[in-house]
C-alpha positions in Angstrom: 9.5 -16.6 9.3 11.4 -14.8 12.0 9.1 -14.6 15.2 11.4 -12.1 16.9 10.0 -9.3 14.5 6.4 -10.3 15.4 4.9 -8.4 18.2 1.7 -10.8 18.4 0.1 -13.5 16.5 -3.5 -13.1 15.3 -5.7 -16.1 14.1 -7.7 -15.3 10.9 -10.6 -17.5 9.9 -11.0 -17.9 6.2 -14.4 -18.9 4.7 -15.1 -21.5 2.1 -15.2 -18.8 -0.6 -11.6 -17.5 0.7 -12.7 -14.4 2.4 -11.1 -13.5 5.7 -11.6 -10.5 8.0 -8.3 -9.2 9.1 -7.8 -7.3 12.6 -9.4 -4.0 12.9 -6.2 -2.5 14.4 -4.1 -3.5 11.3 -6.8 -2.3 8.9 -7.2 1.2 10.7 -3.3 1.4 10.4 -3.1 0.9 6.6 -6.5 2.8 5.7 -8.4 -0.5 5.1 -11.3 -0.1 7.4 -14.0 -0.3 4.5 -11.6 -2.7 2.5 -9.3 -2.6 -0.1 -6.6 -4.6 -2.1 -3.7 -6.4 -0.6 -1.1 -8.5 -2.2 -0.7 -11.9 -0.6 2.7 -13.7 -0.9 3.4 -17.2 -0.1 6.6 -17.4 2.2 7.4 -21.2 1.5 8.4 -21.8 5.1 6.7 -25.2 5.2 3.9 -23.8 7.5 1.7 -22.1 4.7 2.6 -18.7 5.8 1.5 -15.7 4.0 2.8 -12.2 3.8 0.1 -9.5 3.2 0.8 -6.3 1.9 -1.7 -3.4 1.4 -1.5 -2.0 -2.1 -1.2 1.9 -2.2 -4.5 3.6 -3.1 -4.5 4.8 -6.7 -5.8 8.2 -7.8 -8.3 8.0 -10.6 -7.9 10.8 -13.0 -7.2 14.4 -11.9 -9.6 14.4 -9.0 -7.7 15.5 -5.9 -4.5 16.2 -7.9 -4.4 19.8 -6.8 -4.6 18.9 -3.0 -2.0 16.3 -3.6 0.4 18.7 -5.2 -0.2 21.2 -2.4 0.9 18.7 0.1 4.3 18.2 -1.4 7.1 19.7 0.7 9.8 19.7 -2.0 9.4 21.6 -5.2 11.0 20.6 -8.6 14.2 22.6 -9.5 13.9 25.4 -11.9 14.6 24.2 -15.6 17.0 26.5 -17.4 15.4 27.1 -20.9 17.5 27.4 -24.0 17.0 27.9 -27.6 17.1 25.0 -30.2 19.6 25.2 -32.7 17.0 24.8 -35.5 15.7 28.3 -34.7 
């Protein structure tokens, strides 16, 4: 683990059930104020360090699809149509 890239170290207390409350500033940065899934990877550095990576929020069904498509800045290229040889 390279401490050069870390701006500050924060202590997190873990309960008996394995629950922890992460720093509010970090949760706000990644949109996890009210909780959400994270991937925890062990670094195997001999200190028991974990790397926490927030999972991207998954869209459920078509809800919000139109708003998501309107936010896109680059459109798909126009497809050239051709007639199939069987016709």
